[in-house]
C-alpha positions as CSV (number, residue, x, y, z in Angstrom):
1,M,13.6,-89.5,13.7
2,K,13.2,-86.0,14.6
3,L,9.2,-84.7,14.9
4,L,8.3,-81.3,15.1
5,G,5.4,-79.7,15.7
6,I,5.1,-76.0,15.0
7,S,2.3,-73.8,17.1
8,G,1.4,-70.6,15.1
9,S,-1.3,-69.5,17.2
10,M,-0.7,-66.2,18.6
11,T,-3.4,-66.3,21.1
12,K,-2.7,-66.4,24.8
13,S,-5.1,-69.4,25.9
14,G,-3.0,-72.2,24.5
15,R,-5.7,-74.4,23.2
16,T,-3.7,-75.6,20.2
17,R,-0.1,-75.3,22.0
18,T,-1.6,-77.8,24.6
19,A,-3.3,-80.0,21.6
20,L,-0.1,-80.5,19.6
21,Q,2.2,-80.9,22.7
22,F,-0.4,-84.1,23.6
23,A,-0.1,-84.8,20.3
24,L,4.2,-84.9,20.0
25,D,4.0,-86.7,23.6
26,A,1.6,-89.6,22.5
27,A,3.9,-89.8,19.1
28,L,6.8,-90.4,21.5
29,R,5.0,-92.8,23.4
30,R,4.5,-94.6,20.4
31,F,7.7,-93.8,18.9
32,P,10.2,-93.6,21.7
33,D,13.1,-93.5,19.9
34,T,12.1,-90.0,18.1
35,E,12.9,-87.2,18.9
36,I,10.8,-84.2,19.4
37,E,10.3,-80.5,19.7
38,L,7.3,-78.1,19.9
39,L,8.4,-74.6,18.2
40,D,5.9,-72.4,19.5
41,L,5.9,-69.1,17.2
42,R,4.9,-66.9,20.2
43,D,8.2,-67.5,21.7
44,W,10.2,-66.0,18.6
45,K,10.8,-62.7,17.4
46,V,10.1,-63.3,13.4
47,S,10.2,-61.5,10.1
48,L,7.8,-62.3,7.2
49,L,10.3,-63.9,4.4
50,D,10.8,-61.2,2.0
51,G,13.3,-62.6,-0.4
52,R,16.7,-61.6,0.9
53,P,19.2,-64.1,2.4
54,L,18.3,-65.4,6.1
55,S,21.8,-63.9,7.1
56,E,20.2,-60.6,7.0
57,Y,17.5,-60.8,9.1
58,P,17.4,-59.2,12.7
59,D,15.2,-61.5,15.1
60,D,14.8,-64.9,14.8
61,T,13.7,-66.0,11.9
62,P,17.1,-67.7,10.3
63,R,16.6,-69.5,13.7
64,V,13.2,-70.5,13.1
65,V,13.4,-71.5,9.4
66,E,16.5,-73.7,10.2
67,K,14.2,-75.7,12.7
68,I,11.4,-76.0,10.0
């Protein structure tokens, strides 16, 4: 099983990311065979999706959508 946590907070305090990482770590302890990943959207340059093909976005948008 794969579990992806998505942090969409743009603030620098990191409380949302910290809480999400705590939850992912707890899930991993409970289900050790789970592959976990934290996707922090502050680390990616993404555009708003406007309907064009993903291959036409000039930034990280296609990679972020693929992860989700």
